[in-house]
C-alpha positions as CSV (number, residue, x, y, z in Angstrom):
1,M,-22.3,-46.2,-65.5
2,A,-22.5,-43.9,-62.3
3,D,-23.8,-40.4,-63.2
4,F,-21.6,-37.3,-61.8
5,K,-24.1,-34.0,-61.2
6,D,-22.5,-30.6,-63.3
7,A,-21.3,-27.7,-61.1
8,K,-23.3,-25.5,-63.1
9,N,-27.1,-26.1,-63.2
10,D,-26.9,-29.7,-61.3
11,E,-28.0,-31.5,-64.0
12,P,-26.9,-35.0,-64.2
13,T,-24.5,-35.6,-67.0
14,K,-23.7,-38.9,-68.8
15,Q,-20.1,-39.7,-68.6
16,A,-18.7,-39.9,-72.2
17,E,-19.1,-44.1,-72.9
18,P,-15.9,-46.4,-72.9
19,K,-14.5,-47.2,-76.0
20,Q,-15.5,-50.2,-77.5
21,D,-13.2,-52.0,-80.4
22,A,-11.4,-55.7,-80.7
23,E,-8.4,-54.2,-78.3
24,L,-11.2,-52.8,-75.4
25,G,-13.3,-55.3,-74.9
26,E,-17.2,-54.7,-74.3
27,G,-18.3,-53.9,-70.6
28,E,-14.8,-53.7,-69.5
29,P,-14.2,-51.3,-66.8
30,V,-12.4,-47.9,-66.7
31,R,-9.0,-48.0,-65.6
32,V,-8.6,-45.3,-63.3
33,N,-5.6,-43.5,-62.7
34,H,-4.3,-43.2,-58.7
35,T,-1.0,-42.0,-58.8
36,A,-2.0,-38.4,-57.2
37,R,-3.3,-40.2,-54.6
38,N,-1.2,-43.2,-53.9
39,I,1.3,-39.9,-53.4
40,I,-0.8,-38.1,-51.8
41,I,-1.1,-41.2,-48.9
42,V,3.0,-41.2,-48.9
43,L,3.2,-38.1,-47.9
44,V,0.6,-38.2,-45.4
45,V,2.5,-42.0,-43.9
46,V,5.7,-39.8,-43.9
47,V,4.7,-37.1,-42.4
48,L,3.1,-38.9,-39.3
49,V,5.9,-40.9,-39.2
50,A,8.3,-38.0,-38.4
51,A,6.0,-36.5,-36.0
52,G,6.1,-39.4,-33.9
53,V,10.5,-39.7,-34.2
54,I,10.4,-35.7,-33.4
55,F,7.5,-36.5,-30.4
56,A,9.8,-39.6,-29.3
57,L,13.3,-37.1,-29.6
58,H,11.5,-34.5,-27.6
59,R,10.3,-37.1,-25.1
60,N,14.0,-38.6,-24.2
61,S,15.2,-35.1,-24.3
62,S,12.9,-33.9,-21.4
63,Q,13.7,-36.7,-19.2
64,S,17.8,-36.0,-19.9
65,G,17.4,-32.9,-19.5
66,G,18.9,-32.4,-23.0
67,A,22.1,-32.8,-22.3
68,A,25.2,-35.0,-22.0
69,K,25.2,-36.9,-18.1
70,G,27.7,-34.9,-16.3
71,S,27.1,-31.6,-18.1
72,E,26.1,-28.3,-15.6
73,A,22.3,-29.0,-16.8
74,N,22.5,-32.7,-15.8
75,P,24.9,-33.6,-13.4
76,V,25.8,-36.9,-11.9
77,K,23.3,-37.0,-8.6
78,I,25.6,-38.9,-5.8
79,G,23.7,-39.9,-2.9
80,V,25.6,-39.5,0.4
81,V,25.0,-39.1,4.0
82,G,26.8,-35.5,5.3
83,A,27.3,-33.8,1.8
84,T,29.2,-30.7,3.8
85,D,32.0,-33.7,4.6
86,P,35.3,-31.3,4.0
87,Q,35.5,-34.6,1.1
88,W,32.6,-33.9,-0.9
89,V,32.9,-30.2,-0.8
90,E,36.3,-30.7,-2.4
91,F,35.6,-34.2,-4.6
92,K,32.7,-31.6,-6.4
93,K,35.3,-29.1,-6.9
94,E,38.1,-31.4,-8.4
95,A,34.8,-33.0,-10.4
96,Q,33.9,-29.7,-12.1
97,D,37.2,-29.1,-12.5
98,A,37.8,-32.1,-14.9
99,G,34.6,-31.2,-16.4
100,I,32.5,-33.1,-14.5
101,Y,29.4,-31.9,-12.7
102,V,28.1,-33.7,-10.2
103,D,25.1,-33.0,-7.2
104,I,25.9,-34.7,-3.9
105,V,22.0,-35.5,-2.3
106,D,22.7,-35.4,1.5
107,F,20.8,-38.4,3.2
108,Q,20.1,-37.9,7.0
109,D,19.9,-41.8,7.4
110,Y,21.5,-44.9,5.6
111,T,17.9,-46.8,4.7
112,S,16.7,-44.3,1.7
113,E,19.5,-44.7,-0.7
114,N,19.9,-47.6,-2.0
115,P,15.7,-47.6,-3.0
116,A,16.7,-43.9,-4.3
117,L,19.3,-45.5,-6.7
118,A,17.0,-48.4,-7.7
119,A,14.0,-46.1,-9.1
120,G,16.4,-43.8,-10.8
121,D,16.4,-40.7,-8.2
122,L,19.8,-41.1,-8.1
123,D,23.0,-41.7,-10.4
124,L,25.4,-43.4,-8.2
125,N,25.9,-43.2,-4.1
126,E,28.7,-43.5,-1.8
127,F,27.6,-44.6,1.7
128,Q,28.1,-48.5,2.6
129,H,30.5,-51.1,2.7
130,L,29.7,-54.1,0.5
131,L,28.6,-56.2,3.5
132,Y,25.5,-53.5,3.5
133,L,25.1,-53.6,0.3
134,A,24.7,-57.3,-0.4
135,N,21.9,-57.5,2.8
136,Y,19.7,-54.8,0.9
137,N,20.2,-56.7,-2.7
138,V,19.5,-60.2,-1.3
139,S,16.8,-58.7,0.9
140,N,15.0,-56.8,-2.2
141,N,15.7,-58.5,-5.0
142,Q,18.2,-55.9,-6.1
143,D,21.2,-55.7,-8.2
144,L,22.9,-53.1,-7.4
145,Q,26.4,-52.8,-8.4
146,P,30.0,-51.7,-6.8
147,I,32.4,-50.1,-9.7
148,G,35.2,-48.3,-7.2
149,G,36.3,-48.6,-3.1
150,T,36.9,-45.5,-1.4
151,A,38.2,-46.4,2.1
152,I,38.3,-48.8,4.5
153,Y,38.4,-48.1,8.2
154,P,39.9,-50.4,10.6
155,L,38.0,-51.3,13.4
156,G,39.7,-51.3,17.0
157,L,39.6,-52.8,20.3
158,Y,40.2,-50.3,23.4
159,S,40.4,-50.8,26.9
160,N,41.3,-48.8,30.0
161,T,43.0,-51.0,31.9
162,V,45.2,-52.7,29.7
163,K,47.9,-51.5,27.1
164,S,48.6,-54.7,24.9
165,I,46.2,-57.5,24.2
166,D,49.0,-59.8,25.9
167,D,48.2,-58.2,29.1
168,I,44.4,-59.8,29.0
169,T,44.1,-62.3,30.9
170,E,42.5,-65.7,30.4
171,G,38.6,-65.4,31.6
172,S,38.2,-62.1,30.9
173,T,35.4,-60.4,29.5
174,I,35.2,-58.2,25.8
175,A,32.5,-56.2,24.8
176,I,31.5,-55.7,21.4
177,P,28.9,-54.1,19.3
178,N,25.3,-56.0,19.0
179,D,24.5,-54.9,15.6
180,E,24.8,-57.8,12.3
181,T,27.1,-55.6,10.3
182,N,29.3,-54.6,13.3
183,Q,29.3,-57.8,15.7
184,A,30.6,-60.6,13.1
185,R,33.2,-58.1,12.1
186,A,34.4,-57.8,15.8
187,I,34.6,-61.6,16.3
188,G,36.8,-61.3,13.5
189,V,38.8,-59.1,15.1
190,L,39.1,-61.3,18.0
191,E,39.7,-64.3,16.4
192,A,42.7,-62.5,14.4
193,A,43.9,-61.4,17.6
194,G,43.9,-64.8,19.0
195,L,41.5,-64.1,21.9
196,V,38.4,-66.6,20.5
197,T,38.2,-69.6,18.8
198,L,35.6,-69.9,16.4
199,K,33.4,-73.4,15.4
200,N,33.7,-72.7,11.9
201,D,35.4,-70.3,9.6
202,W,34.8,-67.0,10.1
203,N,32.3,-64.8,7.7
204,A,30.9,-61.8,7.1
205,F,27.3,-63.4,9.6
206,T,29.4,-65.2,11.7
207,T,27.2,-64.9,15.7
208,P,28.6,-65.7,19.6
209,D,27.1,-68.5,18.6
210,D,30.0,-69.7,16.4
211,I,32.7,-69.1,19.2
212,D,34.2,-72.3,20.6
213,T,33.9,-71.0,24.3
214,S,36.0,-73.9,25.5
215,K,38.9,-73.1,23.6
216,S,38.9,-69.0,23.7
217,K,40.9,-67.1,25.8
218,V,38.1,-64.3,27.0
219,K,34.4,-64.0,26.8
220,V,32.1,-62.1,24.8
221,T,29.3,-59.8,25.6
222,A,27.4,-58.4,23.6
223,L,25.9,-54.6,23.9
224,K,24.5,-52.0,21.7
225,A,26.7,-50.1,19.9
226,E,26.7,-46.6,21.4
227,Q,27.2,-48.4,24.8
228,V,30.3,-50.5,24.0
229,A,32.9,-47.1,24.8
230,N,30.7,-46.9,28.2
231,S,31.6,-50.4,29.1
232,L,35.0,-49.5,29.5
233,S,34.5,-47.9,32.6
234,D,33.3,-51.1,33.9
235,P,35.6,-52.8,35.9
236,T,34.2,-56.5,35.1
237,I,35.1,-55.5,31.3
238,A,38.7,-56.0,30.0
239,A,38.7,-54.5,26.8
240,G,35.9,-53.1,23.9
241,V,35.5,-53.0,20.4
242,I,34.6,-50.2,19.0
243,N,33.5,-48.8,15.5
244,N,34.7,-45.7,14.2
245,D,31.6,-43.4,14.7
246,Y,31.9,-43.2,18.4
247,V,35.5,-43.9,19.4
248,H,35.7,-39.7,19.3
249,D,32.6,-39.1,20.7
250,A,34.0,-41.5,23.7
251,G,37.4,-38.9,23.9
252,L,39.0,-42.1,22.3
253,D,42.1,-41.7,20.1
254,P,42.0,-44.1,16.7
255,S,45.9,-44.5,18.1
256,D,44.3,-45.7,21.3
257,A,43.5,-48.7,19.9
258,I,45.2,-51.6,21.4
259,Y,44.6,-54.0,18.6
260,Q,42.8,-53.4,15.1
261,D,42.0,-55.6,12.0
262,D,44.1,-55.4,9.0
263,A,42.3,-53.2,6.1
264,S,44.4,-55.5,3.5
265,T,43.5,-59.2,4.7
266,E,40.5,-61.1,3.0
267,Q,38.3,-60.3,6.1
268,A,37.7,-56.8,5.5
269,H,36.8,-57.0,2.3
270,P,33.3,-56.9,2.7
271,Y,33.9,-54.2,4.7
272,I,35.5,-51.7,2.4
273,N,32.9,-49.0,1.3
274,V,31.9,-48.5,-2.5
275,F,30.8,-46.5,-5.2
276,V,27.5,-48.4,-6.4
277,A,25.5,-48.0,-9.6
278,R,22.7,-49.5,-10.8
279,K,23.7,-53.0,-12.7
280,A,23.4,-51.3,-16.4
281,D,25.2,-48.4,-15.5
282,V,28.9,-50.6,-14.2
283,N,30.9,-49.8,-17.4
284,N,30.2,-45.9,-17.3
285,E,33.2,-44.1,-18.2
286,T,31.7,-40.7,-16.6
287,Y,31.0,-42.6,-13.1
288,L,34.5,-44.5,-13.2
289,K,36.1,-41.5,-14.0
290,L,34.6,-40.1,-10.8
291,V,35.8,-42.8,-8.9
292,D,39.3,-42.1,-10.3
293,I,38.8,-38.3,-8.8
294,F,37.5,-39.3,-5.7
295,H,41.0,-40.9,-4.9
296,S,43.2,-37.9,-6.2
297,D,45.1,-36.0,-3.0
298,T,43.5,-33.0,-2.4
299,V,39.9,-35.6,-1.4
300,T,42.6,-37.9,-0.2
301,E,43.4,-34.9,2.3
302,K,40.3,-34.4,3.7
303,L,38.7,-37.6,3.7
304,Q,41.9,-38.3,6.5
305,E,40.7,-35.2,8.0
306,N,37.2,-36.2,8.3
307,S,38.0,-39.5,9.6
308,N,40.9,-38.5,12.1
309,G,43.6,-40.4,9.9
310,T,41.6,-43.8,10.1
311,A,40.9,-43.9,6.2
312,V,42.9,-46.2,4.8
313,S,42.0,-46.6,1.2
314,A,40.7,-48.8,-1.6
315,K,41.6,-47.6,-4.5
316,D,43.6,-50.5,-5.9
317,F,40.8,-53.1,-6.0
318,T,39.1,-53.1,-9.6
319,A,35.3,-52.7,-10.3
320,E,35.6,-56.7,-11.0
321,Q,37.0,-57.6,-7.8
322,L,34.7,-55.6,-5.8
323,Q,31.3,-57.5,-7.8
324,G,33.6,-60.5,-7.4
325,Y,33.7,-59.8,-3.4
326,L,29.7,-59.0,-3.6
327,A,28.5,-62.0,-4.9
328,D,30.1,-64.0,-2.3
329,I,29.1,-62.4,0.3
330,E,25.4,-62.6,-0.9
331,K,25.7,-66.1,-1.5
332,D,26.5,-66.1,2.6
333,A,23.9,-63.8,2.9
334,R,21.2,-66.6,1.4
335,A,22.7,-68.8,3.2
336,N,22.0,-67.4,6.8
337,A,19.1,-66.1,5.9
C-alpha cells in the first residue's frame, strides 16, 4: 500500500489495511470514488466550450459591425462611378426613408469595382452592363451576378450632312467606335438600320470583319470613341455612331440622332445596366428591395435629368432573366476568347 505523510509531523503513516473477508478477496484494490474529480472535469470542459462560443460570436459580431446589414451601423456599400450624381443622392435618401442605410462608394474608373465586390469590400455595385460583367467574369474566373436592371441607354447614329438614314448614299462611310464594347453594338445599329449586312448572326463580339462588304450599303471605319463625334465634320464621313458619353460633349442632343437601337430588342440585352452582387447574395431581400427603390419615381426623375432623357428603364427584367442573359453572353465570350 502507498504511504502518505502526516501534515503535522511529517512522519509517514500507514493507511488502514483493507478489510479481508468472504465478500472482499485478499489483495483486491481499493475502490476510489472519482465523482468529485469527474464533476470538476465536466465543469472545466463546459467553461472552455462556452468561452469558444463567446469568442466566435464576438469575432462574427466584429466582422459584421454587430448590426444587421442595411442598418445605420452597418450600411449596404454600393460602388458607383459618380456618387454625387443626382440619382444616387436621391436614391440614398429614398433608401433611408425605407429604413435601409446605404453607403455610396465613389470610384474614379471602371476597373476596380468588380474586384472590390468579389473581395467583399462592397456589397453591390452599379456601373456596368451585362457585356462588361460577362467579360470580367470570364477573364477573371469569377461568378458575380446581376440582381436587377437599372437602365438601357440607346446608341445613336448622328450626322451633320443628312437628316435621315434614307439620305445616306450607297458607298458612304460610317464611323463607329473601335472599343470592344461599343464596336459590336454599333455594327448592330447599322445592321438594324439596313446599312450593313453580316456574314453570320450578330452577337456582342461581332467585329468589322464579320460585315459582308459586298452586300452592304455603306463602308465602316473604326475610330477611337472620342474621335467619332469630331469625324462628323469630315466631308468623307456621312454619319457616325456616337455613344452617350460623348454626345453632350460634342454639342449634340440625343434627339438629333437619325437612328438609334431599340432598347426592347434582343440585341439590347448585353447593354442592360445592372445592380451586381456576389452569387451568394442574389436572393438577399434587402438588396432586392434596393433595386425596387432605384425605380421609384423620384430616383427615375433624377436619372433622366442626369442622362439628358436618354435612359430607358430596365425595371421589367427579372433577376432570373438577367442571369440567363449573362450566361448566354459568357458563353459567347468564351467562344470568342
